[in-house]
N, C-alpha and C positions, 0 to 999 in steps of 0.2 A: 655469531655462530660460525664455526669453521665450515668451509666447503668440503663435501665428501670427495673421495677419490672416484675416478671413473674406471669401472672395471671393463677391461678389454680382453677378448678371447683371441688367441692366435693358434691356428692349426698350421704347423710348419713341416714341410717335407724337407729334411736336411740331407744333402749329398755332398759331404766334404771329402773330396778325393785326396786332398793334401794330407789329411790325418786318417783317412779310411774310416770315416764315421758316416753311417747311413741310418737315419732314425726318422720316425714320425713323432713329432713333438706336439703336445697339446697343452698350452699354457693359458692360465687366467692371470692377467697382469693388471694390478691396480695402477692407474696413472694419478700420481699426487697432483692436487690442484696447482701447485707451483711448478710442476714438471712440464717443460715444453715438449711438443711433439718430436722435435729434433732429438732431444735427449732420450726420450722414450725409444725411438727407433735405434739410436746408438746403443742403448742398454740391451735391447732385444738382439741386435746383431752381435754384440759382444758375448752375450749369453749363448747364442747359437754357435759362434766361432770357438767358444771354450767348452762346448758341451762334452761332458764326460761324467763318469760316476761321481756323485757327491757334489756336483756343481749346481748351485741354485741361487735365485735372487735372495738377497739378504732379507731377514725378517722385518727390519725396520723400514725397508725401502729407501727412497732417496732422502728422507728426513732424518735418517740415523747418522749421528756423528761418530759412532763407535765402530761401525762396520762399513765395508765398501758396498757398492751397488750389487756386486756378485761375489759369492764366496764358495770355496770348495773345502769340504771336510771329508775325512775318511770315515769308515764305518764306526770308529770309536769316538768320533767327534773332534779329532785333532785337525787343526787348521792346516790345509795343504796349499791353498792359493788365495790371494787377496787380489781381486780384479776391480780396478777403478774405471769409471767412465767419466770423461770430461777432462778437467784440468785440476787435479789435486795439488795441494801445496807440497813443496819439498818436505816440510815437517811431517805431513800426513804419510808421505811415502817412506820417510825414515822410520816412523812408527810401524808401518805395514811390513817393511823388510825385516824388522826385528820380530814381528809376530808370525810371519808366514815364510816358508821356504821359497815360494814363488810369488812374485808380484808383477802384475800386468796392468798397463794403462791403455785404454782405448780413447784416443783424443781426436779432435777435429779442428779446434779453434787455436790458431797461433801455436802450432805444434813445435816449430823450431825454437820459439821463445820458452816454451815449457821445458824442452830438452836442455836449453842453456841454463835455465833456473835450477834444474835438477843437478846439472854438472857443476854448477857454481857452489852448491851446498854440500856439506858433508852428509851423505846418506849412507846408512849401513848397507853394505853389499850392493852398491850402486851399479857395479858391473853386471850384476845378475838381473837388474830391472829390465823388463820388456816393455817397450813403447810401440804402439801401433797406431798409425794415423788412418782414420776413416774419412772418406771424401765427403765434405760438407754438402755439396750439390746432390749427391746420392741420398744423404739423410733427409734433405729438404724435399726432394721429389717423392720419396717413400712416405714421408710424414703427411704429404698432401692426400695420400690414399687411405689413411687410417679411418677405421670404422669401429663399431663395437665388436663385430665379428670379422676376423681377418684370416685369409687363407694365403699362405706364402709357399712358394717353392724356391728353396735356397740351395744353390750349387756353389761350391768353392773349388777352384782349381788354379794352381800356380799363384796363389795370393790374390786372385781375382774373384770378386763376388758377382754372381749372376742371380738376381732375385726376380722371380716372376710373380706378379700380382694381377689377377683378373685379366690375364692375357698380355699385359704390358711387361716388358723386360727392362729392368733397372740394373746397371752394372757399374762397377768401380773397383779400384784396387785398394787393398789394405796394405799400406806401406810400413815396413819395419823402420823405426827411427833409431839412429845411433846417437849416443850422447857425445857431445863435442869434446 
């Protein structure tokens, strides 16, 4: 019998001065049994950093091979953005760049090698691909605080993340990565 997902609730006060987005977010996020806490935190941060109309976690979650972790559609259902978390293959990004006008990757593990692999392959509209590196130590420290109910205060300024959880401040930079 397969293990069930762990349902986690996140109440997030988002203040992203870089994009002028100020929202109170309330998400119920299932954590797949195979999903690490680090990946879950990266998925949540990516979703918050991309927060806009039509942005949502994909329906299939992390076990879906057909959709990314996060997707953006307009009101008519047309795909606007394909947002990957982790280290997607160049083939997957090639498929994504054909399917969506905007493709973003939030990565943290061996990001220079990921960028080199992407640059080495022929990827449709590779110049338009956005790669952002999340700090692994930040992901791990935040992962250690996860509970069933989570309250976050997330501020973003100048590419820097300031995340307050239970009075503790976690900070790190989201670095844009250029293809070689």
